[in-house]
C-alpha positions, 0 to 999 in steps of 0.5 A: 844580831845574835848573842854569842854568849852560851849563859844568855842562850841558856837563859833564854831557853830556860825562860821559854820553857818556864813561859810554856810550862806556866802556859800548860799549867794554866790551861790545866787549871781552867780545865780541872775548874771547869770540870769541878764546877760540872760536877758540882752543877751536875749534882744539883736538880736543874731543869733545862730551858725546854722542860721550864717552858713546857711546864710553863705553857702547861700552866698557863693553859691550865689557868685558862681552862679554869677561868673558862670553867668558873665562867660556866659554873657562874653561868650554870648556877645563875640559870639554877637560881632562876629556875 
């Protein structure tokens, strides 16, 4: 059953318009905040996960090679000390 009162109909239209406007403002504020965060984070010097993993693997390989060379030097020094 619908009301025939034009004042109530106008109030309902106003409430619907306000709700739509509020939803639009919320969406716009969220997008604006997201854009500001992207701009702020973009100015910082971060590395990607892939770059970090690549450098981590290179460091592990260098450590292993360093350990192997240290063992070779120790063996050569021991051999040299005997002669």
